[in-house]
All heavy atoms as an XYZ file, in Angstrom:
822
protein
N      81.306     85.348    179.473
C      80.173     85.950    180.137
C      78.950     85.869    179.234
O      78.112     84.991    179.408
C      80.506     87.391    180.486
C      79.387     88.109    181.180
S      79.868     89.748    181.697
C      79.349     90.673    180.291
N      78.809     86.759    178.258
C      77.627     86.774    177.407
C      77.700     85.732    176.307
O      76.737     85.504    175.618
C      77.465     88.159    176.787
N      78.822     85.102    176.190
C      79.036     84.196    175.061
C      78.070     83.020    175.055
O      77.672     82.554    174.005
C      80.482     83.721    175.082
C      80.961     83.250    173.759
C      82.432     83.020    173.776
N      82.786     82.066    174.807
C      83.956     82.017    175.408
N      84.879     82.869    175.094
N      84.221     81.132    176.326
N      77.675     82.505    176.196
C      76.837     81.315    176.230
C      75.477     81.534    176.879
O      74.726     80.591    177.045
C      77.561     80.191    176.981
C      78.859     79.812    176.347
N      78.944     79.254    175.102
C      80.127     79.935    176.792
C      80.211     79.028    174.799
N      80.943     79.454    175.807
N      75.132     82.760    177.248
C      73.902     82.953    178.008
C      72.697     83.341    177.158
O      71.576     83.191    177.616
C      74.111     83.960    179.127
S      74.461     85.620    178.569
N      72.898     83.840    175.961
C      71.763     84.226    175.133
C      71.389     83.087    174.195
O      72.245     82.495    173.549
C      72.088     85.486    174.322
C      72.295     86.695    175.186
C      73.540     87.287    175.271
C      71.249     87.230    175.919
C      73.734     88.395    176.076
C      71.437     88.342    176.720
C      72.680     88.926    176.797
N      70.099     82.778    174.095
C      69.669     81.638    173.281
C      69.643     81.949    171.785
O      68.592     81.956    171.150
C      68.265     81.346    173.824
C      67.764     82.688    174.257
C      68.984     83.419    174.787
N      70.799     82.216    171.230
C      70.875     82.436    169.781
C      70.673     81.110    169.067
O      70.824     80.038    169.660
C      72.240     83.018    169.380
O      73.248     82.056    169.700
C      72.523     84.330    170.089
N      70.345     81.172    167.789
C      70.185     79.944    167.020
C      71.430     79.083    167.063
O      71.365     77.863    167.232
N      72.568     79.710    166.936
C      73.842     78.987    166.977
C      74.024     78.291    168.321
O      74.396     77.123    168.387
C      74.997     79.959    166.716
C      76.348     79.309    166.771
C      76.856     78.661    165.668
C      77.096     79.349    167.940
C      78.107     78.053    165.719
C      78.343     78.744    168.004
C      78.849     78.097    166.880
N      73.746     79.017    169.407
C      73.930     78.449    170.744
C      72.958     77.298    170.997
O      73.325     76.288    171.588
C      73.753     79.534    171.813
C      74.032     79.063    173.216
C      75.471     78.614    173.424
O      76.388     79.091    172.774
N      75.669     77.692    174.329
N      71.719     77.436    170.542
C      70.742     76.362    170.726
C      71.193     75.100    169.989
O      71.118     73.993    170.530
C      69.360     76.806    170.248
C      68.705     77.900    171.094
C      67.444     78.410    170.412
C      68.403     77.419    172.501
N      71.664     75.261    168.758
C      72.161     74.102    168.010
C      73.374     73.490    168.706
O      73.510     72.272    168.763
C      72.509     74.485    166.576
C      71.305     74.600    165.696
C      71.673     74.741    164.234
O      72.827     74.980    163.884
N      70.689     74.597    163.377
N      74.244     74.326    169.227
C      75.424     73.852    169.939
C      75.014     72.976    171.127
O      75.680     71.990    171.445
C      76.262     75.047    170.409
C      77.503     74.672    171.172
C      78.648     74.264    170.493
C      77.529     74.721    172.558
C      79.798     73.909    171.193
C      78.668     74.377    173.265
C      79.807     73.968    172.577
O      80.931     73.615    173.275
N      73.906     73.345    171.775
C      73.395     72.572    172.915
C      72.475     71.436    172.457
O      71.762     70.848    173.278
C      72.651     73.496    173.864
S      73.714     74.705    174.654
N      72.473     71.163    171.166
C      71.681     70.086    170.562
C      70.177     70.289    170.738
O      69.415     69.341    170.897
C      72.139     68.730    171.087
C      73.595     68.457    170.741
C      74.086     67.098    171.216
O      73.282     66.278    171.685
O      75.302     66.872    171.106
N      69.757     71.548    170.703
C      68.343     71.897    170.725
C      67.969     72.280    169.301
O      68.617     73.138    168.698
C      68.080     73.068    171.691
C      68.465     72.664    173.112
C      66.626     73.522    171.609
C      68.467     73.805    174.105
N      66.952     71.644    168.723
C      66.587     71.960    167.338
C      66.231     73.444    167.180
O      65.351     73.951    167.872
C      65.359     71.084    167.077
C      65.382     70.041    168.128
C      66.088     70.631    169.315
N      66.952     74.108    166.325
C      66.720     75.531    166.085
C      67.380     75.926    164.776
O      68.350     75.312    164.347
C      67.290     76.365    167.227
N      66.868     76.965    164.181
C      67.463     77.546    162.980
C      68.617     78.434    163.426
O      68.466     79.249    164.342
C      66.421     78.371    162.219
C      66.935     79.059    160.997
C      67.463     78.112    159.932
O      66.787     77.103    159.651
O      68.553     78.385    159.396
N      69.784     78.285    162.807
C      70.937     79.092    163.222
C      71.083     80.366    162.404
O      72.047     81.087    162.546
C      72.226     78.274    163.187
C      72.679     77.965    161.771
O      71.836     77.991    160.854
O      73.875     77.690    161.604
N      70.105     80.661    161.561
C      70.136     81.868    160.735
C      69.131     82.887    161.255
O      68.034     82.540    161.672
C      69.788     81.530    159.275
C      70.754     80.578    158.640
C      71.976     81.311    158.211
N      72.989     80.376    157.735
C      74.230     80.724    157.564
N      74.618     81.942    157.831
N      75.112     79.855    157.145
N      69.505     84.144    161.212
C      68.634     85.235    161.629
C      67.439     85.319    160.675
O      67.617     85.252    159.457
C      69.427     86.541    161.600
S      68.443     88.012    161.942
N      66.238     85.482    161.219
C      65.041     85.561    160.377
C      64.970     86.872    159.606
O      64.250     86.961    158.621
C      63.739     85.378    161.190
C      63.680     83.998    161.789
C      63.585     86.442    162.244
N      65.718     87.872    160.022
C      65.663     89.166    159.372
C      66.733     89.367    158.306
O      66.477     89.983    157.288
C      65.751     90.288    160.410
C      64.596     90.275    161.365
C      64.770     89.887    162.671
C      63.328     90.630    160.944
C      63.710     89.863    163.557
C      62.257     90.603    161.821
C      62.445     90.218    163.133
N      67.935     88.854    158.544
C      69.014     89.118    157.574
C      69.678     87.838    157.064
O      70.559     87.902    156.226
C      70.059     90.050    158.173
S      71.082     89.276    159.430
N      69.300     86.693    157.569
C      69.751     85.369    157.146
C      71.235     85.099    157.437
O      71.794     84.130    156.973
C      69.424     85.107    155.652
C      69.513     83.638    155.333
C      68.043     85.600    155.286
N      71.859     85.937    158.248
C      73.239     85.678    158.664
C      73.233     84.693    159.826
O      72.219     84.503    160.484
C      73.918     86.968    159.110
S      74.250     88.101    157.767
N      74.380     84.087    160.088
C      74.517     83.179    161.223
C      74.222     83.954    162.505
O      74.740     85.044    162.716
C      75.929     82.607    161.268
O      76.072     81.768    162.384
N      73.360     83.386    163.352
C      72.919     84.088    164.549
C      73.752     83.674    165.753
O      73.367     82.852    166.572
C      71.438     83.806    164.805
C      70.856     84.697    165.868
C      69.401     84.367    166.145
O      69.082     83.191    166.409
O      68.605     85.308    166.099
N      74.938     84.267    165.842
C      75.798     84.083    167.010
C      75.582     85.268    167.933
O      74.874     86.213    167.598
C      77.260     83.979    166.575
C      77.526     82.744    165.735
C      78.981     82.619    165.377
C      79.186     81.351    164.557
N      80.571     81.178    164.171
N      76.193     85.256    169.090
C      75.924     86.283    170.089
C      76.308     87.686    169.601
O      75.622     88.658    169.908
C      76.580     85.939    171.445
C      78.074     86.103    171.388
C      75.963     86.748    172.555
N      77.344     87.826    168.805
C      77.717     89.149    168.309
C      76.670     89.728    167.366
O      76.594     90.925    167.160
C      79.087     89.123    167.643
C      79.193     88.127    166.513
O      78.317     87.247    166.383
O      80.190     88.205    165.768
N      75.826     88.864    166.851
C      74.760     89.288    165.955
C      73.764     90.207    166.673
O      73.081     91.007    166.040
C      74.049     88.046    165.396
C      73.252     88.311    164.178
N      73.815     88.603    162.963
C      71.917     88.336    163.990
C      72.878     88.793    162.076
N      71.700     88.636    162.678
N      73.718     90.120    167.992
C      72.835     90.947    168.806
C      73.142     92.432    168.596
O      72.274     93.279    168.723
C      72.977     90.574    170.294
C      72.455     89.162    170.516
C      72.281     91.566    171.192
C      72.853     88.569    171.855
N      74.368     92.753    168.243
C      74.761     94.150    168.017
C      74.907     94.495    166.543
O      74.772     95.643    166.158
C      76.099     94.429    168.706
C      76.122     94.308    170.213
C      77.545     94.447    170.717
C      75.241     95.358    170.848
N      75.210     93.512    165.710
C      75.634     93.796    164.344
C      74.569     93.591    163.275
O      74.707     94.081    162.165
C      76.867     92.945    164.018
C      78.037     93.119    164.995
C      79.157     92.156    164.656
C      78.529     94.547    165.010
N      73.513     92.865    163.562
C      72.440     92.604    162.605
C      71.753     93.922    162.216
O      71.566     94.798    163.066
C      71.426     91.662    163.246
S      69.891     91.455    162.334
N      71.355     94.089    160.947
C      70.634     95.313    160.560
C      69.362     95.534    161.397
O      69.052     96.670    161.767
C      70.294     95.081    159.095
C      71.344     94.125    158.609
C      71.645     93.237    159.784
N      68.652     94.463    161.717
C      67.471     94.578    162.582
C      67.879     95.100    163.956
O      67.259     96.016    164.502
C      66.773     93.222    162.712
C      65.696     93.188    163.764
C      64.457     93.773    163.530
C      65.915     92.572    164.987
C      63.465     93.749    164.498
C      64.928     92.540    165.963
C      63.700     93.130    165.716
N      68.925     94.525    164.518
C      69.398     94.948    165.841
C      69.857     96.401    165.826
O      69.589     97.155    166.767
C      70.532     94.040    166.311
N      70.514     96.806    164.759
C      70.965     98.207    164.653
C      69.769     99.161    164.692
O      69.814    100.203    165.346
C      71.780     98.427    163.393
C      73.162     97.821    163.476
C      73.917     98.064    162.150
N      75.242     97.532    162.228
C      76.320     98.229    162.619
N      76.187     99.487    162.967
N      77.500     97.656    162.665
N      68.698     98.788    164.013
C      67.487     99.611    164.013
C      66.893     99.677    165.410
O      66.498    100.750    165.883
C      66.453     99.042    163.018
O      67.045     99.005    161.720
C      65.198     99.883    162.979
N      66.825     98.543    166.089
C      66.306     98.512    167.463
C      67.153     99.409    168.357
O      66.626    100.224    169.119
C      66.276     97.068    168.004
C      65.981     97.053    169.497
C      65.260     96.226    167.238
N      68.471     99.272    168.264
C      69.353    100.082    169.116
C      69.216    101.573    168.810
O      69.285    102.403    169.715
C      70.804     99.628    168.980
C      71.040     98.342    169.687
C      71.354     97.140    169.125
C      70.965     98.107    171.092
N      71.469     96.165    170.096
C      71.234     96.737    171.310
C      70.691     98.908    172.192
C      71.233     96.160    172.571
C      70.696     98.336    173.453
C      70.966     96.983    173.629
N      69.016    101.924    167.546
C      68.833    103.338    167.200
C      67.591    103.911    167.885
O      67.608    105.041    168.372
C      68.748    103.514    165.683
C      70.087    103.303    164.992
O      71.139    103.297    165.683
O      70.086    103.116    163.758
N      66.517    103.137    167.931
C      65.295    103.580    168.607
C      65.530    103.689    170.112
O      65.127    104.672    170.750
C      64.115    102.620    168.298
C      62.907    102.956    169.158
C      63.762    102.673    166.818
N      66.190    102.707    170.692
C      66.479    102.735    172.131
C      67.312    103.961    172.476
O      67.043    104.654    173.473
C      67.199    101.436    172.571
C      67.763    101.561    173.985
C      66.251    100.250    172.477
N      68.302    104.260    171.646
C      69.196    105.394    171.930
C      68.476    106.738    171.849
O      68.959    107.720    172.380
C      70.400    105.367    171.003
C      71.345    104.223    171.327
C      72.653    104.289    170.579
C      72.498    104.149    169.099
N      73.766    104.102    168.380
N      67.294    106.783    171.207
C      66.506    108.011    171.199
C      65.909    108.293    172.575
O      65.583    109.430    172.895
C      65.375    107.916    170.173
C      65.847    107.928    168.737
C      64.705    107.725    167.760
O      63.517    107.733    168.173
O      64.989    107.545    166.568
N      65.755    107.248    173.392
C      65.091    107.386    174.687
C      66.024    107.246    175.889
O      65.722    107.736    176.970
C      63.969    106.348    174.800
C      62.951    106.482    173.715
N      61.989    107.457    173.705
C      62.778    105.787    172.569
C      61.257    107.356    172.627
N      61.714    106.345    171.912
N      67.118    106.538    175.716
C      68.077    106.332    176.800
C      69.461    106.685    176.272
O      69.865    106.207    175.216
C      68.077    104.859    177.282
C      69.130    104.639    178.346
C      66.709    104.463    177.791
N      70.161    107.530    177.009
C      71.506    107.904    176.581
C      72.426    106.695    176.784
O      72.774    106.338    177.909
C      72.014    109.097    177.375
C      73.338    109.598    176.881
C      73.800    110.812    177.652
O      73.170    111.259    178.597
N      74.935    111.342    177.253
N      72.778    106.069    175.672
C      73.618    104.876    175.730
C      74.487    104.854    174.474
O      74.012    105.124    173.379
C      72.757    103.597    175.855
C      73.608    102.377    176.148
C      71.889    103.385    174.659
C      72.781    101.158    176.553
N      75.757    104.600    174.654
C      76.689    104.538    173.529
C      77.229    103.118    173.459
O      77.884    102.646    174.372
C      77.824    105.541    173.716
C      78.770    105.603    172.538
C      79.711    106.768    172.689
C      80.796    106.792    171.661
N      80.389    106.884    170.303
N      76.926    102.432    172.364
C      77.327    101.038    172.226
C      78.769    100.860    171.778
O      79.376     99.833    172.037
C      76.405    100.317    171.240
C      74.945    100.230    171.654
C      74.126     99.564    170.555
C      74.796     99.480    172.957
N      79.332    101.817    171.079
C      80.703    101.724    170.558
C      80.906    100.460    169.717
O      81.858     99.717    169.908
C      81.726    101.774    171.701
O      81.621    102.977    172.390
N      79.985    100.230    168.792
C      80.090     99.055    167.925
C      81.297     99.119    167.016
O      81.791     98.097    166.574
C      78.822     98.904    167.082
C      77.625     98.442    167.858
C      76.433     98.291    166.966
N      75.978     99.573    166.480
C      74.710     99.956    166.425
N      73.765     99.144    166.784
N      74.379    101.141    165.989
N      81.791    100.313    166.747
C      82.953    100.452    165.872
C      84.198     99.787    166.429
O      85.075     99.363    165.678
N      84.266     99.672    167.745
C      85.432     99.041    168.365
C      85.182     97.563    168.669
O      85.966     96.928    169.348
C      85.790     99.770    169.668
O      84.736     99.629    170.601
N      84.085     97.019    168.154
C      83.709     95.639    168.453
C      84.616     94.650    167.729
O      84.707     94.643    166.520
C      82.252     95.392    168.038
C      81.769     94.026    168.387
C      81.220     93.782    169.628
C      81.876     92.982    167.495
C      80.778     92.526    169.973
C      81.439     91.718    167.827
C      80.888     91.487    169.059
N      85.295     93.823    168.498
C      86.112     92.744    167.939
C      85.706     91.402    168.533
O      85.699     90.389    167.863
C      87.599     92.984    168.197
C      88.200     94.216    167.535
C      89.634     94.419    168.001
C      88.152     94.086    166.026
N      85.360     91.414    169.807
C      85.058     90.187    170.541
C      83.958     90.501    171.551
O      84.049     91.486    172.283
C      86.336     89.718    171.249
C      86.088     88.582    172.189
O      86.015     87.435    171.731
O      85.963     88.849    173.407
N      82.918     89.674    171.594
C      81.772     89.945    172.460
C      82.161     90.004    173.935
O      81.699     90.880    174.672
C      80.688     88.890    172.239
C      79.417     89.179    172.981
S      78.673     90.708    172.367
C      77.102     90.670    173.164
N      83.002     89.104    174.369
C      83.398     89.080    175.776
C      84.123     90.375    176.152
O      83.787     91.022    177.143
C      84.285     87.872    176.045
C      84.679     87.701    177.487
C      85.485     86.431    177.679
C      85.912     86.230    179.102
N      86.705     85.004    179.270
N      85.108     90.758    175.356
C      85.860     91.981    175.624
C      84.954     93.205    175.552
O      85.012     94.082    176.408
C      87.026     92.118    174.631
C      87.897     93.323    174.881
C      88.615     93.258    176.219
O      88.986     92.192    176.678
N      88.793     94.398    176.857
N      84.108     93.251    174.520
C      83.192     94.376    174.366
C      82.281     94.481    175.591
O      82.037     95.567    176.097
C      82.358     94.224    173.096
C      81.425     95.365    172.897
C      81.679     96.529    172.248
C      80.083     95.467    173.408
N      80.583     97.352    172.311
C      79.590     96.716    173.017
C      79.268     94.621    174.144
C      78.309     97.148    173.334
C      77.984     95.053    174.470
C      77.520     96.302    174.062
N      81.765     93.339    176.075
C      80.856     93.329    177.227
C      81.532     93.916    178.466
O      80.935     94.737    179.175
C      80.391     91.908    177.543
O      79.656     91.388    176.477
N      82.762     93.496    178.735
C      83.474     94.020    179.905
C      83.720     95.524    179.772
O      83.551     96.277    180.726
C      84.785     93.276    180.133
C      84.594     91.914    180.732
C      85.071     90.790    180.085
C      83.931     91.748    181.936
C      84.894     89.524    180.628
C      83.747     90.495    182.499
C      84.225     89.376    181.841
N      84.116     95.964    178.589
C      84.354     97.394    178.379
C      83.059     98.188    178.520
O      83.046     99.270    179.107
C      84.985     97.622    177.009
C      86.416     97.130    176.940
C      87.005     97.179    175.544
O      86.318     97.647    174.598
O      88.159     96.744    175.378
N      81.967     97.655    177.993
C      80.667     98.307    178.111
C      80.270     98.447    179.578
O      79.891     99.514    180.037
C      79.613     97.505    177.336
C      78.233     98.074    177.433
C      77.846     99.123    176.619
C      77.314     97.566    178.347
C      76.565     99.657    176.705
C      76.032     98.088    178.448
C      75.666     99.138    177.622
N      80.374     97.356    180.330
C      79.969     97.375    181.740
C      80.850     98.284    182.590
O      80.381     98.847    183.584
C      79.971     95.953    182.307
C      78.914     95.029    181.705
C      79.127     93.600    182.191
C      77.513     95.513    182.023
N      82.107     98.458    182.199
C      83.013     99.348    182.933
C      82.635    100.818    182.778
O      82.959    101.627    183.638
C      84.456     99.171    182.446
C      85.132     97.981    183.081
O      84.601     97.444    184.075
O      86.188     97.566    182.557
N      81.981    101.174    181.684
C      81.768    102.591    181.409
C      80.318    103.065    181.509
O      80.041    104.234    181.304
C      82.331    102.963    180.036
C      81.653    102.313    178.874
C      82.304    102.752    177.551
N      81.905    101.902    176.470
C      80.718    101.931    175.878
N      79.826    102.788    176.260
N      80.438    101.101    174.895
N      79.372    102.181    181.819
C      77.974    102.602    181.832
C      77.366    102.560    183.230
O      77.894    101.928    184.137
C      77.114    101.738    180.872
C      77.601    101.876    179.440
C      77.092    100.282    181.299
N      76.239    103.209    183.352
C      75.509    103.254    184.623
C      74.625    102.007    184.758
O      74.400    101.291    183.776
C      74.621    104.502    184.651
O      73.566    104.358    183.703
N      74.098    101.773    185.950
C      73.182    100.641    186.128
C      71.955    100.703    185.211
O      71.509     99.683    184.698
C      72.782    100.731    187.606
C      73.950    101.395    188.259
C      74.439    102.389    187.242
N      71.408    101.892    184.993
C      70.236    102.002    184.108
C      70.603    101.636    182.669
O      69.835    101.002    181.961
C      69.574    103.403    184.187
C      68.235    103.422    183.441
C      70.459    104.472    183.591
C      67.122    102.750    184.161
N      71.797    102.003    182.245
C      72.248    101.639    180.905
C      72.488    100.131    180.793
O      72.191     99.527    179.764
C      73.506    102.419    180.535
C      73.237    103.894    180.348
C      74.506    104.702    180.249
O      75.475    104.459    180.958
N      74.494    105.695    179.366
N      72.988     99.526    181.852
C      73.175     98.071    181.867
C      71.824     97.379    181.758
O      71.648     96.451    180.964
C      73.897     97.633    183.154
O      75.166     98.266    183.207
C      74.077     96.126    183.196
N      70.852     97.830    182.552
C      69.510     97.254    182.487
C      68.892     97.440    181.107
O      68.237     96.530    180.584
C      68.607     97.865    183.554
C      68.980     97.431    184.946
O      69.671     96.433    185.137
N      68.548     98.181    185.937
N      69.099     98.608    180.520
C      68.577     98.878    179.180
C      69.162     97.896    178.179
O      68.452     97.354    177.325
C      68.898    100.322    178.753
O      68.277    101.212    179.677
C      68.414    100.609    177.347
N      70.453     97.643    178.290
C      71.121     96.700    177.394
C      70.505     95.307    177.511
O      70.139     94.683    176.519
C      72.614     96.650    177.705
C      73.348     95.488    177.077
S      73.321     95.555    175.298
C      75.023     95.717    174.973
N      70.356     94.821    178.722
C      69.835     93.469    178.940
C      68.397     93.353    178.448
O      68.047     92.420    177.717
C      69.950     93.077    180.431
C      69.229     91.769    180.709
C      71.415     92.972    180.831
N      67.554     94.300    178.816
C      66.143     94.247    178.413
C      66.013     94.345    176.897
O      65.227     93.602    176.282
C      65.343     95.364    179.120
C      63.952     95.507    178.525
C      65.263     95.088    180.608
N      66.777     95.213    176.271
C      66.703     95.366    174.816
C      67.148     94.102    174.105
O      66.510     93.661    173.145
C      67.549     96.567    174.352
O      67.077     97.738    175.026
C      67.464     96.769    172.858
N      68.232     93.508    174.551
C      68.723     92.273    173.930
C      67.688     91.165    174.058
O      67.352     90.487    173.082
C      70.074     91.837    174.544
C      70.419     90.412    174.161
C      71.177     92.782    174.109
N      67.154     90.985    175.250
C      66.176     89.916    175.463
C      64.888     90.162    174.675
O      64.325     89.232    174.086
C      65.887     89.748    176.951
C      67.069     89.233    177.783
C      66.707     89.199    179.258
C      67.523     87.867    177.302
N      64.426     91.406    174.634
C      63.217     91.723    173.862
C      63.454     91.519    172.374
O      62.599     90.982    171.660
C      62.784     93.160    174.143
N      64.605     91.927    171.900
C      64.942     91.762    170.480
C      65.002     90.282    170.108
O      64.478     89.859    169.079
C      66.285     92.438    170.197
O      66.660     92.247    168.862
N      65.620     89.491    170.952
C      65.714     88.053    170.682
C      64.337     87.401    170.751
O      64.017     86.516    169.961
C      66.683     87.402    171.645
C      68.108     87.866    171.415
S      69.272     86.926    172.356
C      69.246     85.411    171.425
N      63.497     87.854    171.674
C      62.140     87.324    171.757
C      61.348     87.619    170.498
O      60.612     86.769    169.988
N      61.521     88.806    169.962
C      60.827     89.188    168.715
C      61.295     88.308    167.561
O      60.497     87.855    166.742
C      61.081     90.660    168.412
C      60.473     91.129    167.135
C      58.956     91.188    167.257
N      58.398     91.613    165.991
C      57.353     91.037    165.421
N      56.746     90.035    166.007
N      56.903     91.468    164.288
N      62.577     88.070    167.476
C      63.107     87.211    166.414
C      62.537     85.803    166.514
O      62.167     85.202    165.521
C      64.634     87.158    166.475
C      65.305     88.389    165.965
C      66.807     88.200    165.969
C      67.484     89.361    165.306
N      68.913     89.136    165.136
N      62.455     85.284    167.737
C      61.930     83.930    167.925
C      60.461     83.856    167.536
O      60.022     82.883    166.921
C      62.126     83.457    169.368
C      63.573     83.371    169.791
C      64.380     82.480    168.864
C      65.851     82.554    169.235
N      66.742     82.136    168.185
N      59.674     84.892    167.865
C      58.258     84.897    167.472
C      58.119     84.939    165.964
O      57.257     84.273    165.395
C      57.532     86.068    168.125
C      57.245     85.844    169.600
C      56.302     86.897    170.170
N      56.829     88.256    170.100
C      57.677     88.787    170.973
N      58.111     88.078    171.991
N      58.087     90.028    170.837
N      58.975     85.700    165.301
C      58.944     85.756    163.837
C      59.305     84.404    163.223
O      58.731     84.003    162.219
C      59.892     86.839    163.326
S      59.269     88.509    163.605
N      60.251     83.706    163.833
C      60.631     82.382    163.330
C      59.447     81.436    163.417
O      59.223     80.636    162.520
C      61.811     81.814    164.113
C      63.134     82.409    163.718
C      64.274     81.882    164.573
O      64.095     81.548    165.744
N      65.454     81.829    163.983
N      58.703     81.483    164.483
C      57.556     80.595    164.661
C      56.446     80.887    163.659
O      55.711     79.997    163.263
C      57.014     80.703    166.082
C      57.917     80.092    167.113
C      57.346     80.247    168.504
C      58.297     79.654    169.539
N      57.787     79.808    170.899
N      56.323     82.151    163.235
C      55.289     82.539    162.285
C      55.601     82.088    160.865
O      54.721     81.998    160.046
C      55.073     84.043    162.319
C      54.450     84.509    163.620
C      54.380     86.019    163.712
O      54.843     86.730    162.840
N      53.790     86.522    164.793
N      56.851     81.819    160.588
C      57.249     81.425    159.227
C      56.944     79.990    158.959
O      56.835     79.143    159.713
C      58.721     81.700    158.994
C      58.976     83.162    158.813
C      60.398     83.411    158.376
C      60.553     84.871    158.038
N      61.786     85.164    157.406
């Protein structure tokens, strides 16, 4: 599900699109799970959680696909929308920072 839909650096390279596969904020490999685990992403999620009641349960994270299904099973539509918008906005910010470097 979410494994191939977000344009992470890793995914872009996999599709043979020139891109940096390292996160501009922490220099780790930017795979889809990085959306939840990066220090930058953690900060973004902490701010989001101040405004929308949402529990990510990152402690139980082992696999993005499994985590996504479990997340969608337990949250409301507004929480699902919050997740999607936050992920896309966070990734957009990272891409803008990459272009500035």
